[in-house]
A tleap script that builds the chain and sets N, CA, C and O, in Angstrom:
source leaprc.protein.ff14SB
mol = sequence {
  NMET ALA LEU SER LYS ASP GLU LYS ALA GLN
  ILE ILE GLU GLN TYR ARG ILE HIE LEU GLN
  ASP THR GLY SER THR GLU VAL GLN ILE ALA
  GLN LEU THR GLU GLU ILE ARG ARG LEU THR
  GLU HIE LEU LYS THR HIE ARG LYS ASP PHE
  HIE SER GLN ARG GLY LEU THR LEU LYS VAL
  GLY GLN ARG LYS ARG LEU LEU LYS TYR LEU
  ALA GLN LYS ASN PRO GLU GLN TYR THR LYS
  LEU VAL SER GLN LEU GLY LEU ARG CGLY
}
set mol.1.N position { 16.068 47.354 -46.536 }
set mol.1.CA position { 14.806 47.259 -45.674 }
set mol.1.C position { 14.193 48.454 -46.001 }
set mol.1.O position { 12.976 48.394 -46.180 }
set mol.2.N position { 14.754 49.557 -46.126 }
set mol.2.CA position { 14.179 50.978 -45.970 }
set mol.2.C position { 13.309 50.854 -47.847 }
set mol.2.O position { 13.706 49.976 -48.613 }
set mol.3.N position { 12.574 51.499 -48.132 }
set mol.3.CA position { 11.695 51.806 -49.570 }
set mol.3.C position { 12.780 52.844 -50.107 }
set mol.3.O position { 13.118 53.866 -49.510 }
set mol.4.N position { 13.283 52.392 -51.377 }
set mol.4.CA position { 13.964 53.636 -52.167 }
set mol.4.C position { 13.008 54.495 -52.677 }
set mol.4.O position { 11.819 54.213 -52.525 }
set mol.5.N position { 13.407 55.691 -53.367 }
set mol.5.CA position { 12.489 56.689 -53.647 }
set mol.5.C position { 11.724 56.291 -55.222 }
set mol.5.O position { 10.918 57.093 -55.694 }
set mol.6.N position { 12.025 55.131 -55.885 }
set mol.6.CA position { 11.474 54.624 -56.978 }
set mol.6.C position { 10.466 53.701 -56.239 }
set mol.6.O position { 9.294 53.689 -56.613 }
set mol.7.N position { 10.788 53.101 -55.434 }
set mol.7.CA position { 9.990 52.403 -55.163 }
set mol.7.C position { 8.454 53.133 -53.748 }
set mol.7.O position { 7.415 52.524 -53.492 }
set mol.8.N position { 8.809 54.267 -53.246 }
set mol.8.CA position { 8.066 55.107 -52.539 }
set mol.8.C position { 6.428 55.659 -53.752 }
set mol.8.O position { 5.205 55.525 -53.730 }
set mol.9.N position { 7.606 56.360 -54.744 }
set mol.9.CA position { 7.271 56.818 -55.862 }
set mol.9.C position { 5.924 55.756 -56.448 }
set mol.9.O position { 4.868 56.334 -56.701 }
set mol.10.N position { 5.976 54.510 -56.612 }
set mol.10.CA position { 5.028 53.458 -57.000 }
set mol.10.C position { 4.291 53.631 -56.414 }
set mol.10.O position { 3.292 53.984 -57.041 }
set mol.11.N position { 4.074 53.547 -54.640 }
set mol.11.CA position { 3.394 53.200 -53.822 }
set mol.11.C position { 2.524 54.259 -54.188 }
set mol.11.O position { 1.329 54.049 -54.391 }
set mol.12.N position { 3.130 55.585 -54.304 }
set mol.12.CA position { 2.002 57.203 -53.793 }
set mol.12.C position { 1.407 56.893 -55.574 }
set mol.12.O position { 0.196 57.082 -55.687 }
set mol.13.N position { 1.914 56.588 -56.494 }
set mol.13.CA position { 1.178 56.323 -57.858 }
set mol.13.C position { -0.271 55.537 -57.408 }
set mol.13.O position { -1.405 55.955 -57.172 }
set mol.14.N position { 0.269 54.368 -57.411 }
set mol.14.CA position { -1.037 53.462 -57.221 }
set mol.14.C position { -1.894 54.026 -55.970 }
set mol.14.O position { -3.008 53.513 -56.078 }
set mol.15.N position { -1.866 54.589 -55.201 }
set mol.15.CA position { -2.663 54.442 -54.218 }
set mol.15.C position { -2.901 56.376 -53.557 }
set mol.15.O position { -3.409 56.789 -52.515 }
set mol.16.N position { -2.403 56.961 -54.481 }
set mol.16.CA position { -2.799 58.360 -54.472 }
set mol.16.C position { -4.287 58.500 -54.261 }
set mol.16.O position { -4.803 57.383 -54.228 }
set mol.17.N position { -5.307 59.646 -54.081 }
set mol.17.CA position { -6.005 60.224 -54.181 }
set mol.17.C position { -6.419 61.262 -55.328 }
set mol.17.O position { -7.395 61.210 -56.077 }
set mol.18.N position { -5.439 62.182 -55.254 }
set mol.18.CA position { -5.371 63.497 -56.330 }
set mol.18.C position { -3.978 63.656 -56.602 }
set mol.18.O position { -3.082 63.089 -55.977 }
set mol.19.N position { -3.806 64.553 -57.683 }
set mol.19.CA position { -2.421 64.342 -58.747 }
set mol.19.C position { -1.272 64.886 -57.719 }
set mol.19.O position { -0.071 64.756 -57.960 }
set mol.20.N position { -1.834 65.562 -56.445 }
set mol.20.CA position { -0.675 66.224 -55.790 }
set mol.20.C position { -0.163 65.788 -54.117 }
set mol.20.O position { 0.619 66.353 -53.352 }
set mol.21.N position { -1.135 64.309 -53.939 }
set mol.21.CA position { -0.988 63.521 -52.981 }
set mol.21.C position { 0.053 62.700 -52.704 }
set mol.21.O position { 0.375 61.705 -53.353 }
set mol.22.N position { 0.644 63.186 -51.601 }
set mol.22.CA position { 1.889 62.376 -50.907 }
set mol.22.C position { 1.802 61.813 -49.688 }
set mol.22.O position { 2.499 60.868 -49.319 }
set mol.23.N position { 1.207 62.202 -49.224 }
set mol.23.CA position { 0.914 62.223 -47.774 }
set mol.23.C position { -0.322 61.204 -47.245 }
set mol.23.O position { -0.054 60.630 -46.190 }
set mol.24.N position { -1.363 60.964 -47.712 }
set mol.24.CA position { -2.597 60.642 -47.663 }
set mol.24.C position { -2.776 59.502 -46.453 }
set mol.24.O position { -1.809 58.765 -46.261 }
set mol.25.N position { -3.480 59.396 -45.966 }
set mol.25.CA position { -3.902 58.150 -44.883 }
set mol.25.C position { -3.338 56.809 -45.508 }
set mol.25.O position { -2.575 55.998 -44.985 }
set mol.26.N position { -4.036 56.787 -47.030 }
set mol.26.CA position { -3.994 55.773 -48.019 }
set mol.26.C position { -2.889 55.332 -48.137 }
set mol.26.O position { -2.616 54.144 -47.962 }
set mol.27.N position { -1.866 56.441 -48.533 }
set mol.27.CA position { -0.846 56.159 -48.923 }
set mol.27.C position { 0.182 55.906 -47.840 }
set mol.27.O position { 1.085 55.070 -47.808 }
set mol.28.N position { -0.113 56.676 -47.106 }
set mol.28.CA position { 0.843 56.028 -45.489 }
set mol.28.C position { 0.809 54.381 -45.207 }
set mol.28.O position { 1.697 53.677 -44.726 }
set mol.29.N position { -0.593 53.992 -45.697 }
set mol.29.CA position { -0.632 53.205 -44.796 }
set mol.29.C position { -0.289 51.967 -45.648 }
set mol.29.O position { -0.137 50.818 -45.234 }
set mol.30.N position { -0.194 52.416 -46.923 }
set mol.30.CA position { 0.506 51.157 -48.298 }
set mol.30.C position { 1.634 51.208 -48.169 }
set mol.30.O position { 2.133 50.110 -48.418 }
set mol.31.N position { 2.807 52.416 -47.719 }
set mol.31.CA position { 3.799 52.319 -47.454 }
set mol.31.C position { 4.228 51.397 -45.978 }
set mol.31.O position { 5.097 50.535 -46.108 }
set mol.32.N position { 3.606 51.608 -44.628 }
set mol.32.CA position { 3.663 51.239 -44.152 }
set mol.32.C position { 3.713 49.317 -44.126 }
set mol.32.O position { 4.306 48.577 -43.341 }
set mol.33.N position { 3.004 49.047 -45.089 }
set mol.33.CA position { 2.660 47.609 -45.314 }
set mol.33.C position { 3.717 47.228 -46.075 }
set mol.33.O position { 4.240 46.133 -45.871 }
set mol.34.N position { 4.176 48.073 -47.052 }
set mol.34.CA position { 5.273 47.579 -47.680 }
set mol.34.C position { 6.943 47.380 -46.591 }
set mol.34.O position { 7.673 46.394 -46.687 }
set mol.35.N position { 7.093 48.063 -46.047 }
set mol.35.CA position { 7.859 48.248 -45.134 }
set mol.35.C position { 7.754 46.812 -43.796 }
set mol.35.O position { 8.583 46.199 -43.124 }
set mol.36.N position { 6.465 46.795 -43.926 }
set mol.36.CA position { 6.497 45.678 -42.922 }
set mol.36.C position { 6.403 44.548 -42.906 }
set mol.36.O position { 6.223 43.768 -41.970 }
set mol.37.N position { 6.589 44.316 -44.559 }
set mol.37.CA position { 6.241 42.786 -45.120 }
set mol.37.C position { 7.830 42.852 -45.281 }
set mol.37.O position { 8.225 41.847 -44.691 }
set mol.38.N position { 8.753 43.426 -45.704 }
set mol.38.CA position { 10.089 43.555 -45.635 }
set mol.38.C position { 10.751 43.137 -44.552 }
set mol.38.O position { 11.599 42.246 -44.571 }
set mol.39.N position { 10.320 43.885 -43.372 }
set mol.39.CA position { 10.826 43.333 -41.986 }
set mol.39.C position { 10.763 42.087 -41.386 }
set mol.39.O position { 11.476 41.418 -40.639 }
set mol.40.N position { 9.513 41.960 -42.032 }
set mol.40.CA position { 9.023 40.485 -41.598 }
set mol.40.C position { 9.862 39.418 -42.317 }
set mol.40.O position { 10.486 38.585 -41.659 }
set mol.41.N position { 9.883 39.430 -43.510 }
set mol.41.CA position { 11.221 38.691 -44.261 }
set mol.41.C position { 12.723 38.742 -43.793 }
set mol.41.O position { 13.464 37.760 -43.797 }
set mol.42.N position { 13.080 40.007 -43.391 }
set mol.42.CA position { 14.403 40.032 -43.103 }
set mol.42.C position { 14.642 39.222 -41.362 }
set mol.42.O position { 15.689 38.667 -41.028 }
set mol.43.N position { 13.653 39.325 -40.654 }
set mol.43.CA position { 13.334 38.640 -39.221 }
set mol.43.C position { 13.334 37.478 -39.432 }
set mol.43.O position { 13.970 36.795 -38.630 }
set mol.44.N position { 12.658 36.799 -40.541 }
set mol.44.CA position { 13.053 35.431 -40.391 }
set mol.44.C position { 14.805 35.118 -40.791 }
set mol.44.O position { 15.389 34.223 -40.179 }
set mol.45.N position { 15.178 35.539 -41.335 }
set mol.45.CA position { 16.504 35.251 -41.390 }
set mol.45.C position { 17.308 35.468 -40.294 }
set mol.45.O position { 18.230 34.721 -39.967 }
set mol.46.N position { 17.031 36.323 -39.806 }
set mol.46.CA position { 18.004 37.508 -38.689 }
set mol.46.C position { 17.155 37.632 -37.723 }
set mol.46.O position { 16.719 38.714 -37.329 }
set mol.47.N position { 16.750 36.128 -37.108 }
set mol.47.CA position { 16.003 36.113 -35.509 }
set mol.47.C position { 16.350 37.116 -34.687 }
set mol.47.O position { 15.470 37.968 -34.561 }
set mol.48.N position { 17.680 37.358 -33.882 }
set mol.48.CA position { 18.156 38.387 -32.772 }
set mol.48.C position { 18.642 39.172 -33.278 }
set mol.48.O position { 19.861 39.329 -33.224 }
set mol.49.N position { 17.658 40.102 -34.094 }
set mol.49.CA position { 17.390 41.415 -34.842 }
set mol.49.C position { 17.086 41.968 -34.040 }
set mol.49.O position { 16.160 42.601 -34.548 }
set mol.50.N position { 17.163 42.395 -32.651 }
set mol.50.CA position { 15.877 42.886 -31.927 }
set mol.50.C position { 15.640 44.528 -32.070 }
set mol.50.O position { 14.795 45.209 -31.488 }
set mol.51.N position { 16.605 44.930 -32.983 }
set mol.51.CA position { 16.216 46.348 -33.180 }
set mol.51.C position { 15.411 46.841 -34.485 }
set mol.51.O position { 14.890 47.916 -34.784 }
set mol.52.N position { 15.525 45.642 -35.112 }
set mol.52.CA position { 14.659 45.060 -36.510 }
set mol.52.C position { 12.947 45.169 -35.784 }
set mol.52.O position { 11.844 45.534 -36.191 }
set mol.53.N position { 13.432 44.700 -34.692 }
set mol.53.CA position { 11.919 43.824 -34.199 }
set mol.53.C position { 11.324 44.972 -33.411 }
set mol.53.O position { 10.136 45.165 -33.669 }
set mol.54.N position { 11.777 45.653 -32.654 }
set mol.54.CA position { 10.829 46.924 -32.217 }
set mol.54.C position { 10.966 47.678 -33.219 }
set mol.54.O position { 10.077 48.484 -32.941 }
set mol.55.N position { 11.546 48.174 -34.517 }
set mol.55.CA position { 10.997 48.966 -35.652 }
set mol.55.C position { 9.777 48.513 -36.138 }
set mol.55.O position { 8.771 49.199 -36.317 }
set mol.56.N position { 9.984 46.721 -36.447 }
set mol.56.CA position { 8.421 46.250 -37.003 }
set mol.56.C position { 7.517 47.083 -35.763 }
set mol.56.O position { 7.004 48.176 -36.002 }
set mol.57.N position { 7.405 46.435 -34.470 }
set mol.57.CA position { 6.473 46.448 -33.283 }
set mol.57.C position { 5.811 48.105 -33.724 }
set mol.57.O position { 4.625 48.186 -34.046 }
set mol.58.N position { 6.670 49.317 -33.698 }
set mol.58.CA position { 6.451 50.584 -34.029 }
set mol.58.C position { 5.748 50.709 -34.964 }
set mol.58.O position { 4.638 51.187 -34.733 }
set mol.59.N position { 6.095 50.334 -36.408 }
set mol.59.CA position { 5.267 50.323 -37.388 }
set mol.59.C position { 4.041 49.614 -37.504 }
set mol.59.O position { 3.048 50.135 -38.012 }
set mol.60.N position { 4.056 48.467 -37.068 }
set mol.60.CA position { 2.630 48.073 -37.149 }
set mol.60.C position { 1.372 48.761 -36.036 }
set mol.60.O position { 0.146 48.829 -36.119 }
set mol.61.N position { 2.308 49.178 -35.063 }
set mol.61.CA position { 1.132 50.087 -33.956 }
set mol.61.C position { 0.949 51.575 -35.386 }
set mol.61.O position { -0.175 51.700 -35.871 }
set mol.62.N position { 1.885 52.366 -35.807 }
set mol.62.CA position { 1.206 52.970 -36.531 }
set mol.62.C position { 0.194 53.114 -37.715 }
set mol.62.O position { -0.614 53.936 -38.149 }
set mol.63.N position { 0.754 51.666 -38.047 }
set mol.63.CA position { -0.545 51.271 -39.097 }
set mol.63.C position { -2.067 51.331 -38.769 }
set mol.63.O position { -3.090 51.763 -39.299 }
set mol.64.N position { -1.673 50.622 -37.528 }
set mol.64.CA position { -3.024 50.148 -36.560 }
set mol.64.C position { -3.796 51.206 -36.274 }
set mol.64.O position { -5.024 51.153 -36.202 }
set mol.65.N position { -2.861 52.579 -36.036 }
set mol.65.CA position { -3.395 54.075 -36.039 }
set mol.65.C position { -3.863 54.461 -36.691 }
set mol.65.O position { -4.921 55.058 -36.493 }
set mol.66.N position { -3.250 54.301 -37.937 }
set mol.66.CA position { -4.028 55.227 -39.385 }
set mol.66.C position { -5.072 54.458 -40.065 }
set mol.66.O position { -5.802 54.961 -40.918 }
set mol.67.N position { -5.165 52.879 -39.574 }
set mol.67.CA position { -6.212 52.415 -40.439 }
set mol.67.C position { -7.458 52.544 -39.217 }
set mol.67.O position { -8.609 52.459 -39.647 }
set mol.68.N position { -7.328 52.688 -38.142 }
set mol.68.CA position { -8.478 53.275 -37.074 }
set mol.68.C position { -9.148 54.353 -37.393 }
set mol.68.O position { -10.345 54.619 -37.283 }
set mol.69.N position { -8.285 54.930 -37.787 }
set mol.69.CA position { -8.395 56.580 -38.417 }
set mol.69.C position { -9.084 56.659 -39.632 }
set mol.69.O position { -9.904 57.550 -39.854 }
set mol.70.N position { -8.787 55.737 -40.468 }
set mol.70.CA position { -9.546 55.643 -41.816 }
set mol.70.C position { -10.934 55.248 -41.640 }
set mol.70.O position { -11.891 55.836 -42.143 }
set mol.71.N position { -10.982 54.372 -41.009 }
set mol.71.CA position { -12.029 53.184 -40.464 }
set mol.71.C position { -13.141 53.965 -40.027 }
set mol.71.O position { -14.302 53.734 -40.363 }
set mol.72.N position { -12.676 55.148 -39.066 }
set mol.72.CA position { -14.078 56.156 -38.864 }
set mol.72.C position { -14.005 57.088 -39.183 }
set mol.72.O position { -14.656 57.734 -38.362 }
set mol.73.N position { -13.451 58.032 -40.217 }
set mol.73.CA position { -13.515 58.810 -41.305 }
set mol.73.C position { -14.162 58.489 -42.207 }
set mol.73.O position { -15.281 58.960 -42.405 }
set mol.74.N position { -13.404 57.290 -43.240 }
set mol.74.CA position { -14.033 56.943 -44.691 }
set mol.74.C position { -14.308 55.294 -44.229 }
set mol.74.O position { -13.362 54.519 -44.083 }
set mol.75.N position { -15.551 54.937 -44.052 }
set mol.75.CA position { -15.497 53.314 -44.272 }
set mol.75.C position { -15.427 52.937 -45.181 }
set mol.75.O position { -14.773 51.895 -45.220 }
set mol.76.N position { -15.849 53.309 -46.186 }
set mol.76.CA position { -15.771 52.933 -47.651 }
set mol.76.C position { -14.272 52.435 -48.349 }
set mol.76.O position { -13.933 51.366 -48.855 }
set mol.77.N position { -13.388 54.010 -48.081 }
set mol.77.CA position { -12.233 53.839 -48.291 }
set mol.77.C position { -11.309 52.469 -48.093 }
set mol.77.O position { -10.739 51.759 -48.921 }
set mol.78.N position { -11.416 52.389 -46.440 }
set mol.78.CA position { -11.391 51.826 -45.536 }
set mol.78.C position { -11.429 50.098 -45.880 }
set mol.78.O position { -10.405 49.419 -45.795 }
set mol.79.N position { -12.797 49.508 -46.285 }
set mol.79.CA position { -12.536 48.498 -47.050 }
set mol.79.C position { -11.866 48.181 -48.025 }
set mol.79.O position { -11.124 47.201 -48.096 }
set mol.80.N position { -12.171 49.370 -49.258 }
set mol.80.CA position { -11.515 49.014 -50.333 }
set mol.80.C position { -9.755 48.712 -50.123 }
set mol.80.O position { -9.129 47.759 -50.588 }
set mol.81.N position { -9.217 49.851 -49.273 }
set mol.81.CA position { -7.896 49.662 -49.166 }
set mol.81.C position { -7.504 48.333 -48.661 }
set mol.81.O position { -6.581 47.648 -49.101 }
set mol.82.N position { -8.233 48.066 -47.775 }
set mol.82.CA position { -7.509 46.237 -46.916 }
set mol.82.C position { -7.829 45.684 -47.821 }
set mol.82.O position { -6.900 44.922 -48.085 }
set mol.83.N position { -8.796 45.534 -48.699 }
set mol.83.CA position { -9.046 44.486 -49.456 }
set mol.83.C position { -7.759 44.942 -50.489 }
set mol.83.O position { -6.819 44.336 -49.974 }
set mol.84.N position { -7.390 45.433 -51.273 }
set mol.84.CA position { -6.285 45.782 -51.978 }
set mol.84.C position { -4.738 45.339 -51.678 }
set mol.84.O position { -3.905 44.979 -52.510 }
set mol.85.N position { -4.560 45.481 -50.059 }
set mol.85.CA position { -3.269 45.230 -49.558 }
set mol.85.C position { -3.660 43.947 -49.075 }
set mol.85.O position { -2.629 43.368 -48.733 }
set mol.86.N position { -4.473 43.362 -48.920 }
set mol.86.CA position { -4.609 42.019 -48.586 }
set mol.86.C position { -4.171 41.761 -47.345 }
set mol.86.O position { -3.307 40.928 -47.073 }
set mol.87.N position { -5.143 42.941 -46.043 }
set mol.87.CA position { -4.906 42.691 -44.756 }
set mol.87.C position { -6.143 42.393 -44.227 }
set mol.87.O position { -7.171 42.733 -44.812 }
set mol.88.N position { -6.156 41.697 -43.014 }
set mol.88.CA position { -7.040 41.635 -42.489 }
set mol.88.C position { -8.405 39.958 -42.754 }
set mol.88.O position { -9.628 39.887 -42.637 }
set mol.89.N position { -7.516 39.099 -43.064 }
set mol.89.CA position { -7.772 38.101 -43.554 }
set mol.89.C position { -6.768 37.016 -43.880 }
set mol.89.O position { -7.142 35.970 -44.411 }
savepdb mol mol.pdb
quit
């Protein structure tokens, strides 16, 4: 369920702002989104995995806070990222 180094590197490459960017808001949101998708698929088959369910809830909350921050600081980047990730709709 956790992302491998290669998968994280691929996400960073796709969503980074500059060459040294590894932890910008956009990158964090993209990584959380991928982790949320994986946990959702896991929970479809393992319905009683309550520990993973709690982890999913925490990740969704963290992504929500980061999206709110990005929407306040840079609305153009927010709309671009939401459309790229397929969120909100």
